DOMITI-851997 format. One line per 5 residues: number of its first residue (from 1); for each residue x, y, z of C-alpha. Coordinates in steps of 0.25 Angstrom, whole numbers, always signed. Each point is the difference from the previous one (the first is absolute). Layout:
NUM = X Y Z | ...
% end
This chain:
1 = +132 -89 +0 | +4 +12 -5 | +16 -3 -8 | +10 +8 +7 | +3 +14 -10
6 = +14 -2 -7 | +11 +6 +5 | +6 +7 -15 | -12 +4 -9 | +1 -1 -14
11 = -6 +10 -9 | +3 +1 -16 | -3 +13 -9 | +2 -6 -13 | +18 +0 -1
16 = +0 +6 +16 | +0 -9 +12 | -4 +5 +13 | +5 -8 +12 | -5 +6 +15
21 = +6 -7 +12 | -14 -2 +7 | +4 -2 +15 | -7 +14 +4 | -4 -2 +15
26 = +16 -4 +1 | +4 +13 -9 | +4 -10 -9 | +11 -6 +7 | +8 -12 -7
31 = +1 -13 +6 | +4 -12 -6 | -12 -3 -8 | -2 +14 -4 | +13 -1 -7
36 = -2 -14 -7 | -13 +6 -4 | +6 +13 -6 | +13 -9 -7 | -11 -11 -8
41 = -7 +13 -4 | +11 +5 -7 | +4 -14 -4 | -14 +0 -8 | +2 +15 -5
46 = +13 -5 -6 | -5 -13 -7 | -12 +11 -6 | +6 +5 -13 | -11 +10 -1
51 = +3 +6 +14 | +8 +13 -3 | +2 +8 +12 | -4 -1 +15 | -5 +7 +12
56 = +3 -3 +14 | -8 +6 +11 | -7 -4 +12 | -14 +1 +6 | -7 +10 +6
61 = +7 +16 +0 | +8 -4 +15 | +10 -8 -5 | +9 -4 -12 | +7 -11 +10
66 = +3 +4 +13 | +11 -9 +1 | +2 -17 +4 | -10 -4 +8 | +7 +1 +15
71 = -10 -10 +6 | +3 -10 -11 | +17 +3 +2 | +0 +2 +13 | +2 -15 +5
76 = +9 -3 -12 | +14 -8 +4 | +12 +2 -7 | -4 -11 -12 | -13 +5 -1
81 = +4 +13 +1 | +10 -4 -12 | -12 -6 -7 | -9 +12 -1 | +11 +9 -6
86 = +1 -10 -11 | -13 +1 -4 | +1 +15 +1 | +11 -2 -10 | -4 -8 -7
91 = -14 +9 -3 | +7 +13 -3 | +11 -7 -9 | -11 -5 -7 | -6 +13 -2
96 = +12 +6 -4 | +2 -9 -12 | -14 +0 -5 | -2 +0 -13 | -8 +14 +2
101 = +1 +12 +7 | -6 +1 +15 | -5 +15 +4 | -2 +0 +17 | -13 +11 +1
106 = +5 +1 +15 | -14 +4 +5 | +3 +1 +16 | +12 -6 +10 | +10 -7 -7
111 = +10 -4 +10 | +10 -10 +2 | -5 -13 -8 | -10 +10 -5 | +11 +9 -7
116 = +9 -12 -5 | -12 -5 -7 | -1 +15 -5 | +16 +0 -4 | -2 -14 -9
121 = -8 +8 -9 | +4 +7 -11 | -7 +14 +5 | -4 +6 +11 | -13 +9 +0
126 = -5 +6 +13 | -13 +6 +7 | +5 +13 +7 | -5 -7 +12 | +9 -11 +0
131 = +11 -4 +9 | +12 -7 -5 | +11 -6 +10 | +9 -11 +5 | -2 +0 +15
136 = +6 -16 +3 | +9 +6 +10 | -9 +4 +8 | -5 -15 +0 | +13 -7 +2
141 = +4 -3 -13 | +2 +5 -14 | -6 +0 -14 | -1 -15 -5 | -8 +2 -13
146 = +11 +5 -8 | -2 +16 +5 | +14 +0 +7 | +5 -1 -15 | -12 +5 -8
151 = +0 +12 +6 | +14 +4 -1 | -2 +0 -15 | -11 +8 +0 | +5 +12 +8
156 = +14 -3 +2 | +7 -6 +11 | +2 +11 +10 | -15 +3 -1 | -4 -14 +3
161 = +10 -2 +11 | -7 +14 +8 | -14 -7 -4 | +4 -15 +5 | +8 +6 +12
166 = -11 +10 +4 | -12 -8 -2 | -5 +13 -4 | -14 +0 -8 | -1 +11 -10
171 = -11 +5 -7 | -2 +0 -15 | +4 +14 -4 | +14 -5 +6 | +0 -11 -7
176 = +0 +6 -13 | +9 +12 +5 | +12 -12 +2 | -4 -9 -13 | -10 -10 +9
181 = -11 +5 -7 | -2 +0 -16 | -11 +10 +4 | -10 +4 +10 | -17 +4 -3
186 = -10 +3 +8 | -8 -14 +6 | -11 +1 -10 | +9 +2 -12 | +9 -11 +4
191 = -6 -11 -9 | -4 +8 -12 | +15 +5 +0 | +6 -15 +2 | -11 -5 -11
196 = +4 +10 -10 | +13 -3 +0 | -2 -15 +1 | -8 +3 -14 | +11 +7 -5
201 = +8 -11 +3 | -9 -11 -6 | -2 +8 -13 | +14 -3 -3 | +8 -11 -8
206 = +0 -11 +12 | +11 -8 -5 | +9 +14 +1 | -7 +3 +14 | +5 -13 +4
211 = +15 +2 -5 | +1 +13 +5 | -4 -5 +15 | +11 -14 -2 | +10 +12 -5
216 = -3 +11 +10 | -1 -10 +11 | +14 -4 +0 | +6 +11 -4 | -5 +8 +13
221 = +3 -13 +9 | +13 -2 -3 | +11 -1 +9 | +12 +9 +2 | +9 -8 -5
226 = -8 -4 -11 | +4 +7 -13 | -10 +10 -7 | +7 -6 -13 | -10 -13 +5
231 = -11 +7 +0 | +1 +7 -13 | +1 -14 -5 | -13 -4 +4 | -7 +13 -5
236 = +7 -1 -14 | -4 -15 -1 | -13 +2 +5 | -2 +11 -12 | +4 -7 -10
241 = -8 -14 +3 | -12 +11 -1 | +2 +0 -14 | -4 -14 -3 | -14 +4 +5
246 = -11 +2 -8 | -4 +11 +10 | +12 +8 -4 | -4 -2 -15 | -13 +4 +4
251 = +4 +12 +9 | +8 +6 -10 | -9 -2 -12 | -10 +7 +8 | +8 +12 +3
256 = +4 +1 -15 | -16 -1 -4 | -3 +10 +13 | -12 -10 +5 | +0 -7 +14
261 = +8 -14 +0 | -9 -14 +2 | +11 -7 +9 | -1 -17 +0 | +10 +0 +11
266 = +10 -8 -11
% end
């Protein structure tokens, strides 16, 4: 008897890790086990000091992640729905706190929980054929994996309200226009473009990239009542701390000597 296909495929190419949500028959929809499999995969990457960038995509050419698995959700009661939302929040929070950047390669439908998954990544690169949206209100619910907040932070509160209240689906070019996507490519160019970006990130000082992620995210996510000074204090501390690393010495010495740096991640 053959064993079932893993829900998340993991591929390594040097310092770059590609995760593929692997439920193509369900358009890669997220159910509880898939959320747990993604969280476990990110946990393993966080412990792997040789990993420097992650690419997240969906199996097949129809969907990145088409949403949450409606069949799995339909029978939930209040307690079950809360538990499912908490799983999604843990996953998305873990992604934001991950040591290395994550690039969402949106190769098809990214609706509901699928768009929420992409929003927890550092960047969203999309194929021109991709469709994005949060249609939950048409199902009698709202986004439950952090989308009400992360979408507003990405595109602004007014635009987020419009997308969430209407449940409208937009194409990738519109996503680029409103700042939801970082870039849009032809479908066949998506993964090469994303791998190029991942390689550029992986070639930089790993501790500096990690510090940049930790610094930018709190600054981006600070609430309206939190002063800018608090976020700038984090930046100063992270900047100064890097001067105690071997990589800082190596990076600046290599610059002066006009040679490529040899990073140690220390």
